[in-house]
C-alpha positions as CSV (number, residue, x, y, z in Angstrom):
1,M,98.3,47.3,249.4
2,T,97.1,48.2,246.5
3,R,94.2,47.8,245.0
4,Y,95.9,45.6,242.6
5,G,98.1,43.7,245.4
6,N,101.4,44.6,247.0
7,V,103.9,46.7,246.4
8,Q,107.2,46.4,248.7
9,V,110.4,48.8,248.4
10,Q,113.5,47.4,249.6
11,I,116.5,50.0,250.1
12,T,120.3,50.1,250.4
13,V,121.5,52.9,252.4
14,K,125.3,53.6,252.7
15,D,126.9,56.6,254.8
16,G,123.3,58.1,255.8
17,K,122.4,58.1,251.9
18,I,120.0,55.9,249.7
19,T,122.5,54.2,247.1
20,A,119.9,51.8,245.6
21,A,116.1,51.4,245.7
22,E,114.3,47.8,244.4
23,V,110.9,46.2,244.2
24,L,110.4,42.9,245.8
25,Q,106.6,42.7,245.2
26,V,104.5,44.5,242.6
27,P,101.3,43.3,240.8
28,W,102.4,41.4,237.5
29,N,98.8,39.7,237.5
30,D,98.2,40.3,233.6
31,R,100.0,42.0,230.9
32,H,98.4,45.5,231.7
33,D,100.6,45.5,235.6
34,Q,103.6,43.8,233.4
35,M,103.4,46.7,230.9
36,I,102.7,49.4,233.5
37,N,104.9,48.1,236.2
38,S,108.0,47.2,233.8
39,E,107.9,51.0,232.7
40,A,107.0,52.8,236.2
41,V,109.1,50.4,238.9
42,P,112.6,51.6,237.2
43,V,111.6,55.4,237.2
44,Y,110.4,54.6,240.7
45,N,113.7,53.2,242.0
46,Q,115.8,55.9,240.1
47,E,113.6,59.1,241.5
48,A,113.9,57.3,245.1
49,V,117.8,57.7,244.8
50,A,117.8,60.9,243.0
51,A,115.1,62.7,245.8
52,Q,116.7,60.8,248.9
53,S,113.0,60.5,249.8
54,A,109.6,59.0,249.3
55,R,108.7,62.5,247.5
56,I,108.8,61.2,244.3
57,D,106.9,62.2,240.3
58,V,103.9,59.8,239.6
59,V,104.6,58.1,236.0
60,S,101.5,58.5,233.9
61,G,99.2,55.5,234.3
62,A,100.9,54.1,237.3
63,T,99.5,55.7,240.2
64,Y,98.2,53.0,242.1
65,T,101.9,51.3,242.0
66,W,103.0,54.9,243.1
67,D,100.9,54.7,245.7
68,G,101.9,51.8,247.3
69,Y,105.9,52.5,246.3
70,T,105.9,55.5,248.2
71,Q,104.0,54.1,251.1
72,S,106.4,51.1,251.4
73,L,109.6,53.7,250.2
74,Q,108.6,55.5,253.1
75,S,108.2,53.0,255.8
76,A,111.9,51.5,254.4
77,I,113.3,55.0,254.8
78,D,111.8,55.4,258.6
79,Q,113.4,51.9,259.3
80,A,116.5,53.1,258.6
81,N,116.6,56.2,260.4
82,L,117.2,58.4,257.6
């Protein structure tokens, strides 16, 4: 949960590695949310796969999304026992 809404991340794991990350839920309430998250989410998804962890850089202007994303990503990583 973020200040603006929920963020939920799903990962795909193969042979003990994250092969994909995708957002199932992200704040999309208004044009501001849509503008920020349409740019930030693809970056976060790519960073998650590249980093193989929840230690990813924040996209400027998308700090709340980053906070929710990294928390959900870490939860998914923990559930996958990575």
